[in-house]
C-alpha positions in Angstrom: 5.5 -67.6 23.3 6.8 -67.3 19.8 8.0 -63.8 18.9 8.5 -62.6 15.3 8.7 -59.1 13.8 6.8 -57.5 11.0 5.7 -54.1 9.6 2.6 -52.3 8.6 2.4 -51.7 4.8 1.3 -48.5 3.1 -2.1 -50.2 2.6 -2.5 -51.0 6.3 -1.6 -54.6 5.8 0.4 -56.7 8.3 2.2 -59.9 7.2 2.0 -62.6 9.8 5.4 -64.3 9.7 5.5 -67.7 7.9 6.7 -69.6 11.0 3.7 -68.5 13.0 1.2 -69.0 10.2 2.5 -72.6 9.6 2.5 -73.4 13.3 -1.2 -72.3 13.5 -2.1 -73.9 10.2 -3.5 -70.6 8.8 -3.9 -70.5 5.1 -5.0 -68.0 2.5 -8.6 -67.0 3.1 -8.6 -67.9 6.9 -11.2 -65.6 8.6 -10.2 -63.6 11.7 -11.7 -61.5 14.4 -9.5 -58.4 15.2 -9.6 -56.9 18.7 -8.0 -53.8 20.1 -7.1 -53.3 23.7 -5.1 -50.3 24.6 -2.1 -50.3 22.3 -2.4 -54.0 21.6 -4.1 -55.7 18.6 -5.1 -59.3 18.8 -6.3 -61.5 16.0 -8.1 -64.7 16.5 -9.1 -67.3 13.9 -12.8 -67.9 13.7 -14.6 -70.9 12.5 -17.4 -70.2 10.1 -20.0 -73.0 10.7 -22.2 -74.0 7.9 -25.9 -73.6 8.6 -28.6 -76.0 7.5 -31.2 -74.9 4.9 -33.8 -74.7 7.6 -31.6 -72.3 9.7 -31.0 -70.1 6.7 -34.7 -70.1 5.6 -36.2 -69.6 9.1 -36.2 -65.7 9.0 -37.9 -65.8 5.6 -40.5 -68.3 6.7 -41.3 -66.1 9.8 -41.6 -63.0 7.6 -43.9 -64.9 5.2 -46.1 -66.1 8.1 -46.3 -62.5 9.5 -47.3 -61.2 6.1 -49.8 -64.0 5.7 -48.0 -65.0 2.5 -49.4 -68.4 1.5 -48.0 -71.3 -0.6 -50.5 -70.4 -3.3 -49.2 -66.8 -3.3 -45.7 -68.2 -3.9 -46.9 -70.5 -6.7 -48.7 -67.5 -8.4 -45.5 -65.4 -8.0 -43.4 -68.1 -9.7 -45.9 -68.5 -12.5 -45.9 -64.7 -13.1 -42.1 -64.5 -13.2 -41.9 -67.5 -15.6 -44.5 -65.8 -17.9 -42.4 -62.7 -18.1 -39.3 -64.6 -19.4 
């Protein structure tokens, strides 16, 4: 186990020591999950997977189906918006 020391800033920020960041290949913008257990705080890098267009659009397709929103409704909506420009 690697052990380093750090402090909490006045803004509530904690610097993860360089040696540890480099050994884990953590860079600026790396997303983390933060967990509390008793007096301990753990951070864990999370992988943000990219979703396909179909995965992203699925909830919208479902809502359109439930609202009986048709392809013609969409086409008309697009025409209306373009006319207003």
